[in-house]
N, C-alpha and C positions, 0 to 999 in steps of 0.2 A: 498514309493519312486519307481519309474520306473527303473528297472534294464537296463543297457545298456552296450555294448561293450566298448563305450568311457569312461564310468565311471570306469569300470574295469581297463582300460589302465592307467587312471590317478591314481588309487589306487597303481598300480604297480609302477608308476613313483615316488611314494614316498620313494623307496628304498634308503637306505643311502649308503654313500661311504664305500668301503671296509676298515675295521679297525675302523669303527664308530659303536658302539654298540647301541647308542640311541640318541634321540634329543627331547628337550622339546619345543613346540609351546608357545611363550610368550603371544599369544592372548588368547588361550584356555586353556593353561596348560595341553594339551594332550600330553602324552608321547609315542613317536613312538620308538619301540624297534626293533632293526634290527636282529631278530631271529624268529624262529617259537615259537608257544606258549608253546611247551614242555619245553623249557629252564626254563620258569617262575616257573614250578612246580618241578624242580629238588631240592633235599635236599642240594645240594652245587652248587654254581655258580662259574665260573672262577672269579678270584679277579679283573680282568680288566672290567668284566661286572658290578660287584658290584660298582667299582670305578666310571663308568659313570653313572649308575642310581642314585647314591648318589649325583653326581655332578649336574645332571639335576634336581634332587628334590631340590638341594640348590638354583637353579634358581626359582623354583616354590615358595620356602620359601621367597626369596628376593622379589618377586613380591607381596607376600602376606603381608610383613611387611614393606617394605621400600616405602615411600611415592612417590619418584620420579618414581620408577620402576612401581608401580602400576598405576600411572597416564600416564606414558608412554604406559602401555599396553591398558589402557582404550582408549586413543587417537588412538592407532593403530587399535584397534578393531572397532572404529567408522569410520576411514578412509577406512577400508575394508568393512565394512558393507554398506557404500555408494555406492559401485559397485554392492550389491547383491539385488535381487528382495525380496519381503516381504517373510518371513518365515511363515509356512513351504514350502519348495519348492518340487514340485512333479516330475519335470524333469529337470535334470542338463545338458542335452545334449548341449543346445545353450550357457548356461553358459560357460561350459568347452571348447567348441569349440572356443570360442572367449576370452579365458583366457588371451592371450597376449594384449587384449584391455581393460581389466578390470581397470588397474590402470593408473591415469593420472600423476603419478610420485610422488603424495604426500606422500604415504606410504613408498616409497623408500627413499625419503628425510628425512622422520621421523626417519627411522633406521640409515640413514647416519650420523645423528648428534651425534650418539654414538661414531663414529670413529675420531671425530675432536680432535686434540691434542694440549695441551698447549705448551709453549716454553720448558717446562720440558719434553716433549714427553709423557705426561699422557693423556689418554682419558677417557671418561665415561665408555666405554667397558672394559678398563683396570681395573677400580674400580670394576665393577660388576663381571668380571671373576676372578679377584684375590681374592675377598670375597668369591665367590662360591667355588673356589678351596681350600681355606683356611679352611672354615668350614666343607667342605666335608672330608678333610683329617684328621682334629681333630676328626671327628665322626668315622672314621674307626680306626684311632689310638689314643684312648684316652689318652695315656700317652706320646704323642709326645712332643718334646722339640723344642726350637728355632734351636739349632744347628743341630738336626736330620732333622728338616723341610727343612732347607736350603740345607743340605748335600744331603739328599735321595729324596726330592720332588720338589725342586726348580731348581736345577742345569740344568736339561735337558729340562725345560719347556721354552716355548716362553715368550716374553715380557709381553703379556697380563695377563699372571698368576703370574709373579714375580717382574715386574717393580715397582708396588706401594709398595710391602712389602719391597723391598730393599730400596726404596726412604725413607720411614719412618724409616728403620733401620738406615739410615745415620744420623738421628737426635737423636733417643733414644736408639739405640744399641739393645741389646738382649731382652729388655723390649717390643719390637714390638710384640713379640709373645703373650703377654697377652692382648694387647689392639688393634690389628689390625682390627679385624672384627667390633669392636666398632667404631673405627674412620671411617671406610667405611660406615657402616650402617648410621652414623650420616651424613656424606656427601651426601648419597643417599636419604636423607629426605629434600634436599634442591634443588631449581630449577637449580642451578649451581653447581653440585656436585664436579667437579675438582677444581674449585676455592675455595670451602670450605675445601676440602680435603687438599689443600696446606696451607691454612691459619692454620688449625688444627695441621698439621705437625710442622709448625714454632712455634705455640703457645706452643706445647709440648716440643720443643727444649729449650724453655726458663725455664723450670722446674729445680729447684735445688733438689738436693739429690734424684735424680730418683731411684726407687727401685721396688719391685715386688708387692707392695701393690695396687691391682686394684682400690679400692675405691678412691684413690688420683687421678688416671687418670679420672675415671668416673665423679668425682666432677668437674674437670677441663672442660671435655668434655661438660658437661651439662651447666656449667656456660657460656662457650664460645658459645654454641648454643643459649642461651638466648641473649647474646651479639650480635650475628649476626642477630637474628630476629629483636631486637630492632634497629639495624642499618639499617633494611630495606630489608635484605636479604630474598627473597621469600621462604617460608617454606612449604612443603608437610607433615602434620601429617600422621603418620602411619595409614593405613586403619583399623587396629585392634582397633584403638580408636574411630572410627565413624561407627560401623557396620550397624547402622540403616539408614545410608546415601544412597541416590540413586546413588551416584557417586562411586559406586564400580562394578568392572567388574564382571558380573554375573557368568562367568566360574570359578571365584576363591571366590565366596561368602562362599563356604563351608570351604575353608582353612582359610579364614579370620575369620569367626564366630568360628571355632576351636581355633584358636590362641588367639582370644580375650577372649574366656571363660578361656582358659588355663592361660592366664596372670592375668586376674581379679579374677577369683575364687580362684586361688592358690597364688595370690598376688606375682606373678613373675615380675621380672624387665627385659624387653627386652634386654638391654645392659648387665647387670651383668649376667643373667640366660640364655644367648643365646645358649649355648651348650646344655643345657637340654631341652630347648624348641624345638630347632631343632631336637634332637633325638627323642621326642615325636611326633614331626610333621611327620617325615618320616615313623613312625611306624603306625600312627593312622589317618593321614589325606592325604593318597595317592592320586596320580593323576589318571585320566582315561588312559589306555593303550591300544594301538592297535599294533598288530604284522604284520609280512610279510603275504601277502595275500595267501590264500590257493586256491584250484582250483576253488571254487565256493562261498567262503565267506571270510570275514575278521574277524579273531579271536580278540575279543574286550573284555576288562574288565572295569567295572565302579565301583567305589566305592559305597557300599550300600547307604551312606548317600549323594551321589551326585545327589539330586533332585531338586536343587534350579532352574534350568532352566524351570521347569514346571510353575514357577511364570510368565515367560515371553512369552513362546511358550508352548501351551497345547498340548503336544504330549507324546507318551509313551516312555519309556527309550530307546528302540530300535532305534526308529526315532530321539530321542535326540542324541544318539551316532552318527547317520548319519550326523546330522546338523554340530556337532562339527567336525567330520571328514572331510566334504566338505569344512568348513572354513579353517581347518588345510592344506588340499591340496592346496587350492587357495593361502594361504598365503606362503606355502612352495615353490610353483612354481613361484610366483612373487618374492620373495627374492632370490631364487637360481639362477634365470636367470640373476641377477644382482650381484652375488657374495655377497650377504649380510648375508649368514649364517655363523655362527661360531660354529663348531663341537669340541666338546671335544674328543680327542683321548687318550685313556688309554694305559699305557704300558702293552702288553699282556704277560702273563705268564701261566704256567700249574697249579698254585696254586688254590685250591678250597677253597671257604670260605662260611660261613653261610649265607643263603638267608634272605630277609625280610619275616617274618611271619605274613602277613596281612591277617586276616580271613574275613574282611569286603568287598570283592570283589565279584561281580557277573558277570557271563559270559553273554554277550549280543550280541554274534555273529550274523551278519546279512548277508544274500545273496546278492550278486551283480550281 
């Protein structure tokens, strides 16, 4: 790729707001970390940094397993690709110089649909963010309880993180804690997630003798899922079910295949075993990461198994990272100029915590 001052300026323009540790691009799964690379190699991380990285990886996990989110990501990538010349690209100068003209509004409209609210004031984004927040907190605090979650983790958060949890709680009380992520996951496998979420909440409210037996809730959720599908509600199967399909976002193929193998080989149930599957995912199926730009290069890490793009663009790993980066930059610029980005801001403290010990990452720093 031809280096240019303009490209460097745009790389620098991806700096995240103060207080935001990281951001996951839903099109590529590229994790933008708001620090220099030295932070990554520290034995201990600030707990707010771990909080943010875990939350963003929860979004990557959702895109890899939830049919609605995966299809949303595929369509967004297609809409963005319509504005790009054929890959590989040798010179991005003209492309970046005209970035304001790239999108005709279709990509932004695609993202705006996440914000439409029902009369209950619930949106698809609320479902997505509340599930990601819930599973990331349970991962960091494995002994968490319903009361602790409400008291220590929900009270100070915005509605996008707590509204749906409290809504379901109004129907089934403390048992919300054992079933919440399962309900949201199921809703995010339908074309109309909010409608399905509301219907499942109502169905759960009809249960007699509510208790802590998760199997009772899973049986009801599974049977009601079948009922909705039979009634004509459009259903998106989880991508981990059809890994041989061409209709998979190539940037997430490694995640999807990993999770599919995990579920099938070990006979795991994505609903019942979600905590364990997510724990394995964030340790073994990490996302590409790039850090704050240095003087003449962008520090970048790619998982060693992140080679699926060679199937569609015949380029070396370093150039592969460049292509992902430029798509990320364009998407970030388009969405940020229209306030379509939703950052997770963790409560900062001085507490240090154990970092992710992933040994399958390779440095692919490239000059700009």
